[in-house]
Every structure is written in structure tokens, then in C-alpha cells.
C-alpha positions in Angstrom: 278.0 -140.9 84.3 274.6 -140.8 85.8 273.1 -139.3 82.7 274.7 -142.2 80.6 273.3 -144.8 83.0 269.8 -143.2 82.9 270.0 -143.0 79.1 271.0 -146.6 78.7 268.1 -147.7 81.0 265.7 -145.7 78.9 267.0 -147.2 75.7 266.8 -150.7 77.2 263.1 -150.1 78.2 262.2 -148.8 74.7 264.1 -151.7 73.1 262.0 -154.1 75.2 258.7 -152.6 74.2 259.9 -152.5 70.6 260.7 -156.2 70.6 257.6 -157.3 72.6 255.2 -159.4 70.5 257.5 -159.5 67.4 257.4 -162.4 64.9 261.1 -162.9 64.4 260.7 -165.0 61.3 258.6 -162.2 59.9 261.3 -159.7 60.9 263.9 -161.6 58.9 261.5 -161.9 55.9 261.2 -158.1 56.1 265.0 -157.8 55.7 265.0 -160.2 52.8 262.3 -158.5 50.8 263.9 -155.0 50.8 264.1 -153.4 47.3 267.8 -152.5 47.2 267.4 -149.8 44.6 265.0 -147.7 46.8 267.2 -148.3 49.8 270.2 -147.1 47.8 268.3 -144.0 46.8 267.4 -143.3 50.4 271.1 -143.6 51.3 272.1 -141.2 48.6 269.5 -138.7 49.9 270.9 -139.0 53.4 274.3 -138.1 52.0 272.7 -135.0 50.4 271.2 -134.1 53.7 274.6 -133.8 55.3 275.7 -131.5 52.5 272.7 -129.3 53.0 273.3 -129.2 56.8 276.9 -128.0 56.2 275.8 -125.4 53.7 273.1 -124.0 56.0 275.6 -123.9 58.9 277.9 -121.8 56.8 275.1 -119.3 56.2 274.5 -119.1 59.9 278.2 -118.6 60.7 278.8 -116.1 57.9 278.3 -112.9 59.9 281.0 -114.0 62.3 283.4 -115.6 59.7 283.1 -117.1 56.3 284.3 -120.8 56.4 285.2 -122.8 53.3 282.6 -125.4 52.3 285.0 -128.3 52.5 285.8 -127.5 56.2 282.1 -127.0 57.0 281.3 -130.4 55.5 284.1 -132.2 57.3 283.4 -130.6 60.7 279.6 -131.2 60.3 280.2 -134.9 59.7 282.6 -135.3 62.6 280.3 -133.4 64.8 277.3 -135.6 64.0 279.5 -138.6 64.5 280.1 -137.3 68.0 276.4 -136.7 68.6 275.5 -140.3 67.8 278.5 -141.8 69.6 278.9 -139.9 72.8 276.5 -139.9 75.9 274.4 -137.1 77.4 274.4 -135.1 74.2 278.0 -133.9 74.9 278.7 -134.5 71.2 276.8 -131.3 70.5 280.0 -129.5 71.6 282.1 -131.2 68.9 281.2 -128.9 66.0 281.7 -125.6 67.9 285.0 -127.0 69.3 286.3 -128.0 65.9 285.2 -124.9 64.0 286.7 -122.7 66.8 290.0 -124.6 66.4 290.1 -124.1 62.6 288.9 -120.5 62.4 288.9 -117.2 64.4 285.3 -118.0 65.5 284.9 -118.2 69.3 283.6 -121.4 70.9 280.7 -119.5 72.5 279.7 -117.9 69.3 279.8 -121.2 67.4 277.7 -122.8 70.1 275.1 -120.1 69.6 274.8 -121.0 65.9 273.9 -124.6 67.0 271.0 -123.1 68.9 269.9 -121.2 65.8 270.0 -124.4 63.8 267.8 -126.2 66.3 265.3 -123.3 66.3 265.0 -123.4 62.5 264.8 -127.2 62.5 261.9 -127.1 65.0 260.1 -124.3 63.3 260.4 -125.9 59.9 259.3 -129.4 60.9 256.3 -128.1 62.7 255.4 -125.8 59.8 255.4 -129.0 57.7 253.4 -130.8 60.3 250.8 -128.0 60.4 250.3 -128.5 56.7 250.2 -132.2 57.2 247.3 -131.9 59.8 245.1 -130.4 57.1 245.7 -133.4 54.8 245.4 -136.5 57.1 243.7 -137.3 60.5 246.2 -137.5 63.4 245.8 -138.6 67.0 245.2 -136.0 69.7 248.3 -137.0 71.6 250.5 -136.2 68.6 248.9 -132.8 68.1 249.3 -131.9 71.8 253.0 -133.0 71.8 253.7 -131.0 68.7 252.0 -128.0 70.2 254.2 -128.2 73.3 257.3 -128.5 71.2 256.5 -125.5 69.0 255.5 -123.5 72.1 258.9 -124.2 73.7 260.6 -123.4 70.4 258.8 -120.0 70.2 259.9 -119.2 73.7 263.5 -119.9 72.9 263.2 -117.9 69.7 261.8 -115.0 71.7 264.6 -115.1 74.2 267.2 -115.3 71.3 265.7 -112.2 69.6 265.6 -110.3 72.9 269.3 -111.1 73.6 270.3 -110.0 70.2 268.3 -106.8 69.9 268.3 -105.8 73.5 271.8 -106.9 74.4 272.5 -104.1 77.0 269.2 -104.6 78.7 269.8 -108.4 78.8 273.3 -107.9 80.3 271.8 -105.5 82.9 269.2 -108.2 83.9 271.9 -110.8 84.2 274.4 -108.6 85.9 273.3 -109.4 89.5 273.9 -113.1 88.8 277.3 -112.5 87.1 278.5 -110.1 89.8 278.0 -112.8 92.5 280.8 -114.8 90.9 284.4 -114.2 91.9 286.0 -111.3 89.9 287.9 -113.5 87.4 285.0 -115.8 86.8 282.6 -112.8 86.4 284.8 -111.3 83.7 284.9 -114.6 81.9 281.2 -115.1 82.1 280.6 -111.6 80.8 283.0 -112.2 77.9 281.4 -115.6 77.0 277.9 -114.1 77.1 278.9 -111.4 74.6 280.5 -114.0 72.4 277.4 -116.1 72.6 275.1 -113.3 71.6 277.5 -112.5 68.7 276.6 -116.0 67.4 273.0 -114.9 66.8 274.1 -112.2 64.3 272.4 -113.7 61.2 269.1 -113.2 62.9 269.5 -109.5 62.2 270.1 -110.0 58.5 266.9 -110.6 56.4 268.8 -112.1 53.5 270.5 -114.7 55.7 267.2 -115.4 57.5 265.6 -116.2 54.1 268.5 -118.4 53.0 268.6 -120.3 56.3 264.8 -120.8 56.2 264.9 -122.0 52.6 267.8 -124.4 53.3 265.9 -125.7 56.4 262.8 -126.3 54.4 264.8 -128.0 51.7 266.6 -130.2 54.3 263.4 -131.5 55.9 261.6 -132.0 52.6 264.6 -134.1 51.5 264.4 -136.0 54.8 260.8 -136.7 54.1 261.8 -138.0 50.6 264.3 -140.3 52.2 261.7 -141.8 54.4 259.3 -142.2 51.4 262.1 -144.1 49.6 262.3 -146.3 52.6 258.6 -146.9 52.3 259.1 -148.0 48.7 262.1 -150.2 49.8 259.8 -152.1 52.2 256.8 -152.2 49.7 254.6 -150.1 52.0 251.7 -148.5 50.1 251.7 -145.3 52.2 251.1 -141.8 50.9 254.0 -139.3 50.8 252.4 -137.3 53.6 252.9 -140.3 55.9 256.7 -139.7 55.7 256.3 -136.4 57.4 254.2 -137.9 60.2 257.0 -140.5 60.8 259.5 -137.6 60.7 257.7 -135.5 63.3 257.1 -138.5 65.7 260.8 -139.5 65.3 261.9 -135.9 66.0 259.9 -136.0 69.3 261.2 -139.5 70.1 264.9 -138.8 69.7 264.6 -135.7 71.8 264.3 -138.1 74.8 267.7 -138.4 76.5 268.3 -142.1 75.8 271.6 -144.0 75.1 274.1 -143.2 72.4 273.0 -143.7 68.8 269.3 -143.1 69.5 269.0 -146.9 70.0 265.5 -147.7 71.4 263.8 -144.4 71.1 264.4 -144.3 67.3 262.9 -147.8 66.9 260.0 -147.4 69.4 258.8 -144.1 67.9 259.2 -145.3 64.3 257.0 -148.3 65.1 254.5 -146.0 66.8 254.3 -143.8 63.7 253.9 -146.6 61.2 251.3 -148.4 63.2 249.1 -145.3 62.9 248.9 -146.3 59.2 248.1 -149.9 59.9 251.6 -151.3 59.3 252.0 -154.5 61.4 254.5 -154.1 64.3 256.9 -156.7 62.9 257.1 -155.0 59.5 257.4 -151.6 61.3 260.4 -152.9 63.3 262.1 -154.2 60.2 261.7 -150.8 58.7 262.9 -149.0 61.9 266.1 -151.2 62.1 267.1 -150.7 58.5 266.2 -147.0 58.5 268.2 -146.4 61.7 271.1 -148.4 60.4 271.3 -146.4 57.2 270.7 -143.0 58.9 273.3 -143.5 61.6 275.6 -145.5 59.3 276.1 -142.7 56.8 276.8 -140.3 59.7 279.4 -142.7 61.2 281.0 -143.5 57.8 281.3 -139.8 56.8 282.4 -138.9 60.3 285.2 -141.5 60.4 286.3 -140.4 56.9 287.0 -136.8 58.2 288.0 -137.7 61.7 291.7 -138.0 61.2 291.9 -134.3 60.2 289.5 -133.2 62.9 290.5 -135.1 66.0 289.1 -134.3 69.4 288.8 -136.1 72.8 286.0 -136.4 75.2 288.0 -134.4 77.8 288.3 -131.6 75.2 284.6 -131.3 75.0 284.0 -131.6 78.7 286.6 -128.9 79.4 285.2 -126.6 76.8 281.6 -127.2 77.9 282.7 -126.2 81.4 285.1 -123.3 80.6 284.3 -121.9 77.2 287.1 -120.1 75.4 
């Protein structure tokens, strides 16, 4: 509850700064002047992104259990519905919970695959950003922030590789902590840790690594294309490379634990990115509102479509987050 309150406060603050100094008539004109063909193209690309997400997740899960593509697509969409709808990032547990309920995959192993996804996302985005830096001047604060994120990602990657390839040593290092727990909890913790490490299995398979890396690169290039289509929809004469600057700044911004749906942080950081290219704040806010509406809207629409066959409750996620399986 405290996390939700803090998140809502952060969202409210960022909404305030996003709205400060806005010409509201200009804001409405921005909505009226949208080129619907380009906006529709962006929406179709966002649908494609969800398909790529589910395909990549299937590759990551494959060493544990091969899951049908329809189930992967359905669970992926319901899972991302939970992420944008529920507070305190508890929605991240929805996909592991649902896939564990549909297949023999353990909850802890499925959760580990989400970590793998995040690692590949971060590495891919900042690889694209490194290329972008050679093609356009960027502010020092953005370079420093990106360097911090990539450093954190590399540390997490290193820990993941250590856990996978030095499992017994890792377990010995953690044994003093586990053994302090009561016997029945210690046994459960040991079992969950083994299952969690099992979820990293694809990291030991070069073919799956290449496939996951290729799908990650495809996903984020397609995301950049969606942003560029939105530029066209708003008649912004910005280079294609600017889409990746917006993408990176947005990725940093939505990492902030704000309220549900990324309201506030999405808009503030989108404005921040566009103003680097001289886009007036009012026009940048029009763009941010529509881009957020389409991005979150397609997630909600697809999630609701598959929700009846993939139901879960908030208490389910809380219990599984606390207990595992």
C-alpha cells in the first residue's frame, strides 16, 4: 500500500511538471492534426511487438518446457495487462503464475526467465544507444544515466552466469543464510533457488542465445519504427535516429516506480526527449499522450481479450510472490 501511495505521488508530480506551461488550445490542435494512417501503422507495429515478445519468451522457456505459441501469446498479453494495471510492479508475477498453471514449468523457473528478458532488453537497447551516440550529439546526463543502467545490467548478468555455471559454489555461499531459517522454510528456499537457477538454462545454449539476441534486436528496432511512425503522425521532421533517443529516455523514465500505467513518468520523459530536438513542449505533450494511449491501449485490449481464459487475482500474485511453488 505504501508503495502504491508513493508511486501515485511520483506520478502526480511528474504530471504537474508535464502540464506546466502548456498551451491547451495548441494541445488540442495537436490531436486534431494527427495523420491517422501513420498512427494506424504505429498501432499495427505495436501489435507485432507483442507477437515478438511472446516468441522470444518461448525461446527462453524452451530448455525447461516447450510451450505452444498461442498460449505464449495469450499469457504474454495478460501478463503485460497486469504490469500496466497493478501497483508496485506486482504484475510482473502474472506471466510466471499463468505459465506455471498451464504447464509443468515451476513458478520460480518462470520468474527467472523474466529476469533473462530484462537483461536482454537492457543490453540490446543500450547497444542501439551506443550506436546512436556516434551519429547524434547527446547531453552528458543521458550518457551518464545510460552508463549507470548498463553497468547495473552487466552486474546482474554476471551474477546470473555465476549462478548458472557455478551452481554448487553459489549454493554453498548462500547456505549460511538459508540454514538460519526454520527447517521447513530452509528446505523450501533451497528448492526454490534450484528452480530459479533452472530458469537460466538457455544461457548455456549458444543457439538459443543467438535466437534470443536476434529477437531482442528485432523487437527494439521495431519499437523504434513505431516511434518514428508516431513522428510522422504528428508531422515532426525528425531523423529516424531520434526515435531511439526517445526510446532510451523512455526506458529510463518508466523504470521509476510511479503509479499504474506509467502515467506521468511516460509523459514527462517523452517530453524531455522530444525537447532535445527542439519540439515545443505543447506539441511534445500531444505526442506523449497519444503515444502512451496507443501503447498502453493495445496492451489493455489484447490483455482483456485473453483474460477470460487466463484469470488470476491480486491475492494469487501476492501469495506466489511470498511463497513460490
